[in-house]
Phi, psi and omega in degrees: 000307184288324182289318177298321177294318185285325176297318174303317187285333180269320188250008182047046175265187184236029184290324181297313177296325175300313183289326172304314186289328179293314186294321169309314179295315180296316179293323186295322186254011176049052180270162181249132177246157168231156183258129177246102186245324190285116172269171184290327171077327177062235179283108187294347180278359185240144175283170178306321180296341185269342183209065184302332185292348174271007185225144171289130189209162175277120178259349177203135170251124187257163188294333179279002179099344180284165180228161181239126186254141174223148179137211176204162168234149191237155176065034191270104184274122173082002180301320185291343174270003186257167174264321180227152170242146173250109184275146183214154172297154182247008182194177174300138183237152178267166182300339179267014186239032182299334183288344179268351180269080186223130177229123182203166175257132177226134182291141188289346181260020180297139184291349176263011176259141177232142177238132178242110189276137181287148169287149178230148178302133178066016189297331182284356177291336178289349179266353179288167189285338180238165181266356188302324184265002180290316182100279178269111187282342186245330188226153176209193181206175177211153173232141187225147165267136183252121175260125185257104179260069182066057182278125176268130181238128183286160181302324185297344179253011181258130189240352168203136186212078177097000182278079180302327181298346180250357182299308181294321179295325175298317181293313179299313182297313178301315185289332170302316176296311184295319180287331170297322183296345179288008167305333182303336183290341174294326174293319177293324183297325176305316184288323174300312178298316177306313176301316182294317180292319180296317178292325176299322176293312181303318186284355185071029181236020187293332183271357179289139186301316182290338172288319179292322179300322183284324172300315178299318177303314181300315181294314176309311181294313179300317181289340175296318176298312182303317185294318184284327178292317180294321180298325176295322178287320181295332178266017182296156179233145177282137176265166175299336181279357180089357175270166175250132174239139181297159176303123185296313182296314183293329178293318175297321180292319175302312180289326181296320170303322186288339176285349182246306192301314179301331178292321181285327178291327176295315181299319180286331175295318176296320176302313187283324184291329182086171183301342181295342180297338180237004180230010181292135175301164180282167178296331177295324175297315181294341177258006178292142187287342181262322184248352189297316183295320181297312184297318177300324178294318184279339175279329181304135180239236176283347172230181185296156176301323183298314181294315182299320182294321182295320179294317179303314181294328178293314177298322181293317183292323186284336181244351181220330187261220188300317184277359172289339174303311182283328182271327185253295186292325171298323179291333174283312191251341177300137182060024179104138185282167193309318184294335177292327178288317180303321176297321176290322180298315180301320186296319187255005188290326176059059182293337183298315181295323177293323172291318180298322178294317185293319181289329182290319178294326182283350183076030174297146185291335185270024176232152180282138176278129180296146181296145183292142179298155179305330185273007184292151183292343176273000184285000000 
């Protein structure tokens, strides 16, 4: 929103009006959109111009203003659940890389798009006849590679076309929103904490002091994610375009916490669950005519064997299995890997002002002495 507004002001384009009309259309029909930013990148030591096949790019510009796109986008969570995707450049671009500076809306069922769904740990369990070994009995997710086989996009759906001077700004503004949105991992963390508390109760150790302390630690860590995400939104500022954008620094801090905290929460969940979270026999074994009853008898604790199995499978799924893609790996790399946040933090840290404040308080000679307050004895 803000970038199209600023591009129009500088280049006298019509991107902002187009984008406004697109948003009205999406809102009118209650449609779902997804953002497609990540390119394959190939050899990270080479820029897009040196290896164009690894980046989504314009291969033809037509006289009516439409463009033809070729390439791919990677790690696309939920695109298959959407109606439209909005593709964007994913990095700073050089003057000879205008073909990579493309932002546009494309219907996900475009005939020239192909989707390749990624494998997930334990994913075939969802095809089994029972739900016991799935872990999350109701929800899953998918990540796909999107192949663009000369996809034609009309001018009305194009919101950036060669404006390399706004590529970096688009990435930074988008990722501030996106990294703040990783507050959602606190919601997933709530279910992990709940499962850990439940398995501790089933195991008969809920009142042990060290168990209580570990659950409190998990809660403390999880609420830290929530706090930084909410703080980023609370500190948002209105732009000249009329939209509000979260505080850039706090958004990075939210996401940077997310690259670490879910892993520690998962570790503590493993600690409380015990080794059975990784060695539990299959549901087929528990239904085996010869050994099934014995297994159920031995697995039963303060609650039924079935309840214990289901909670263990949930912890396994969210920390090791299919749902770990969303809770752990996505927490690490989604919306940018850890170093991406650190680069933005370094940009806005303003260490010089901090140094100046410290030197002034310490009485260093090369800093100005603040004026004495009115109540000073020297007044």
